[in-house]
N, C-alpha and C positions, 0 to 999 in steps of 0.2 A: 281423265276426263275431258272432253272439247268444249272449252266454251265459246259460245256465240257469238260469232262478230258483232252483231246489232245488241248493245245494251237497254236501248230506248224500248220505250213500250210501242206497242204494236196495237194500230184497234184496226178493228174488221168493220165497216158499214156497209147497207147500199145505200146509194144514192141515184138520184131519177139523170137523167139525161140532162131536164132542164135545168137542174140545179148547176151540174157542172157547169152548163153552157152559160150559167149566167154570175157564175168565179168566175169562167175567163173572162167574158166583157166587163167585167170588173175589177180585173190584172191580179185575183185572187189564187189563182191558177196561172201554171206556165209550161210551154210546151220549150225542151232547151233545145240549142241547136245540134246537138248528136242523133236527134228525133228528123231530122231534115229530111233526109235522104230516103228514109226509113220503106215512104208511102207511095207508092207509085199511082196514077191518077184510077185504076184499075182497083187498084185496094182501097182505096179511098171511098170508091162509089160503092161499092159492094158494102161496105160499114155501113155506109149513111145507108144502104137500101136495108138491110136489117133491124136499124133502127127504128126507119118508116113501116117498115114490115111488124113491129114487136119482136124479133127475133131475139135469142140468147145471144150477147157480144161476149165478146172476150173480159175476164177482169181487167180493171187498170190497174194501176198502180202511183200511188201517188206520196213524195215524202214534203213532211210539212220543214221548212226552213227557219231560220233566227226570225225575221221579218214575218212570222205566220200566212206566210205563202202557198202554195203547191206545186209541188215542180211534179211533171208528169215521167215518172221513170219508166214505163212500160205499161 
């Protein structure tokens, strides 16, 4: 039997874009450096357009660190 790599509890919950942005402004959510070059201007624009038009967007994955801040994983 193969043991899972992650032993911590995994939680799934829906959050509004407004909630995530508020946490980002308060410093409770951060985007690590390894994401810096993954989004070009076109991808950013399409993502914002999707949000403004109330379209379904991709799932966002976060990891809570030891300081109870959330790192954007994917």
